[in-house]
C-alpha positions in Angstrom: -51.5 54.4 -61.0 -53.0 57.1 -63.2 -53.0 59.4 -60.2 -49.4 58.7 -59.5 -48.4 59.3 -63.1 -50.5 62.5 -63.2 -48.6 63.9 -60.1 -45.2 62.6 -61.1 -45.4 64.0 -64.7 -47.5 67.1 -63.7 -50.0 66.1 -66.4 -53.6 65.7 -65.2 -54.9 66.3 -68.7 -53.4 63.1 -70.0 -53.7 60.9 -66.9 -56.9 62.0 -65.1 -59.2 64.1 -67.3 -60.0 61.4 -69.8 -59.6 58.1 -68.0 -60.5 55.0 -69.9 -63.6 52.8 -69.1 -63.3 49.7 -67.1 -64.1 47.7 -70.2 -61.2 49.3 -72.1 -58.8 48.7 -69.2 -59.9 45.1 -68.9 -59.2 44.5 -72.6 -55.8 46.3 -72.3 -54.7 44.4 -69.3 -55.8 41.0 -70.9 -53.7 41.7 -74.0 -50.3 40.2 -74.7 -48.9 43.5 -75.7 -49.4 45.6 -72.6 -47.8 45.1 -69.2 -48.3 47.1 -66.0 -46.7 46.5 -62.6 -47.2 48.5 -59.4 -45.5 48.9 -56.1 -47.6 49.3 -52.9 -47.0 50.6 -49.4 -49.7 50.8 -46.8 -52.3 50.0 -49.4 -51.3 52.9 -51.7 -49.7 52.8 -55.1 -46.2 54.2 -54.6 -44.7 53.1 -57.9 -45.8 52.1 -61.3 -44.4 51.0 -64.6 -46.4 50.5 -67.9 -45.1 49.4 -71.2 -45.7 47.7 -74.5 -44.5 44.4 -76.0 -43.5 45.0 -79.6 -43.5 41.9 -81.7 -40.8 42.2 -84.4 -41.1 41.5 -88.1 -37.5 40.5 -88.9 -37.3 37.7 -86.4 -39.6 35.7 -84.1 -38.9 37.9 -81.1 -40.2 40.9 -79.2 -38.9 44.0 -77.6 -40.4 45.7 -74.5 -40.8 49.5 -74.4 -41.1 51.1 -70.9 -43.6 53.8 -71.6 -44.3 55.2 -68.1 -42.3 54.7 -64.9 -42.9 56.8 -61.8 -42.4 56.6 -58.0 -44.2 58.8 -55.5 -42.0 61.7 -54.4 -42.0 60.8 -50.7 -40.5 57.3 -51.3 -38.0 57.9 -54.1 -34.4 56.8 -53.7 -35.5 53.6 -52.0 -35.0 51.2 -54.9 -38.6 51.0 -56.0 -38.0 51.9 -59.7 -35.1 49.4 -59.8 -37.4 46.7 -58.4 -40.2 47.6 -60.9 -37.6 47.1 -63.7 -36.4 43.9 -62.2 -40.0 42.6 -62.3 -40.2 43.5 -65.9 -36.9 41.8 -66.6 -38.3 38.6 -65.1 -41.5 38.9 -67.1 -39.4 39.6 -70.3 -37.3 36.4 -69.7 -40.5 34.3 -69.2 -42.0 35.7 -72.4 -38.8 35.4 -74.5 -38.5 39.2 -74.9 -34.9 39.9 -76.0 -34.5 43.6 -75.0 -36.2 46.2 -72.8 -35.8 49.8 -73.8 -36.8 53.2 -72.4 -36.3 56.8 -73.2 -35.4 59.7 -70.9 -35.7 63.4 -71.6 -32.7 65.8 -71.4 -32.8 67.2 -67.9 -34.5 64.3 -66.3 -31.4 63.4 -64.3 -33.1 60.8 -62.1 -34.3 58.8 -65.1 -31.0 59.1 -66.9 -29.1 57.9 -63.8 -31.5 55.0 -63.3 -31.3 53.8 -66.9 -27.6 54.4 -67.1 -27.2 52.1 -64.0 -29.3 49.4 -65.6 -28.5 49.5 -69.3 -26.6 50.9 -72.3 -27.3 54.3 -73.7 -28.2 54.9 -77.3 -28.6 58.4 -78.6 -31.6 58.6 -81.0 -34.0 61.2 -82.2 -37.7 61.0 -81.5 -40.3 62.3 -83.9 -44.1 62.6 -83.4 -46.0 62.1 -86.7 -49.7 62.9 -86.4 -52.3 60.9 -88.3 -53.8 62.7 -91.3 -57.0 63.8 -89.4 -55.1 65.7 -86.7 -53.2 68.9 -87.0 -50.8 70.7 -84.7 
């Protein structure tokens, strides 16, 4: 899935150059706060979705944030992304998650169209705040 994300987002630095250890991935996949689903064709990963369960403070409930979602270029427009989200919807229902949310960048027309078809748009601003030890 990391290779798929690297290609889809044109970002090998983030997805390939510093891959986590097997021990790290085992812990991550075993946690209650991370979910990954993949779509396969002919033994190859052709779609992937990763995200995070966010337990809430104000009520006993959680949200799910779709962090990465990609489909291989040669199999796009075949419903794979919609099926990945449908899988997450089923998992969310089983876990009592009350909402699933995602963000799309301006100009990412495919993502905007997908999320518009499946949900309600909210216009928000996004800010990156670096920890004290990092600088821009």
